[in-house]
N, C-alpha and C positions, 0 to 999 in steps of 0.2 A: 281269288275270291273264296272264302270259306264255304265248305259244303254244309248241309243241314245239320249233320252231327257236330261239327265244329261250332256252328252258330249256337246250337243248343247248349253245348258245354260252356261257351263264353257267357251266355245269358245266366246259366246256373251260377257260375263264378261271380258274376256281377251282383246277383241277388244275395249270395252268401256274404260277399264283402259289404253289402248294404246292411245286412243284419249285424255283422261284426261292428260296423260303425255305430249302430244304435246302442249296442252293449257298451261300447267305449264311452258313450255319452251318458251312461248310467240307466239306460232303459232295459229292464229285464225282458227276456223272451222265454215264454213257457210253452211246453209241448205236453199235451195230455195232463195239464195241471201241475207239471213239475218244471222247475227252473232248468233251462237247457243251454247248451253251447254248441260250437261248430260240429262236434262229432254227431250229436243228435240231429242237427239241422239237415244232414245228408238224407234222412228219411223223408223229408218234405218232398223229395223228387221221385220217390219210389212209385212204381206203377203196380197196383195190386190187382190180382185176378178177382177178388171179392168186391171190387168196386169202391174200395176205401181210398180216400185221399185226405190230405190235410187242408183245412181252410183257415186262413189267417183272420184274426180279429184285432184291429188296432184300437186300443182303449185309450180314450182321452182322460186327462186329469180335469179336475173342476176348473182349473185356470185356462183350459183349452189346449195345452200342450199334450204331447204323447206321454202317457203314463206307463204303458206296457204293451207287449205284443203277445197274443195267445194263438197257438195253433192247436186245433182239436180235430179228431177224426170225424169224417163225414162219409156217408155211404151213398152211392148213386141210386140205390134201390133198397127197399125194406128187407129186413132179415129173412122174412118168409120167402121172398123172391130169391134170395141168395140160396136158401136151402133147396128150392126147386131146381135152380141152375146147377148146384153141386150134384144133386141126385141124377140129373140128366147126363152130366159129364161122366159120372161113375158108371152109368149104364152103357156108355159108348164103348 
């Protein structure tokens, strides 16, 4: 039975393969407003200390099918809170 780390790795691989299949069907994938590929997609799984992560937006075409996928940076808390947290860490 796979451990938690192996399971996480398999889920990541499965997700990346799904994105690859979308691009093979002609559906573009953007990150931060730029067309992206498998190398950039690795950043989707980064854990950042500043609370940033990528959120996916699946955009429909007027006909109802999938038009594109967009990933943009989202922060868990506002920038002013980030500054305070950074300052507290520096003081430690």
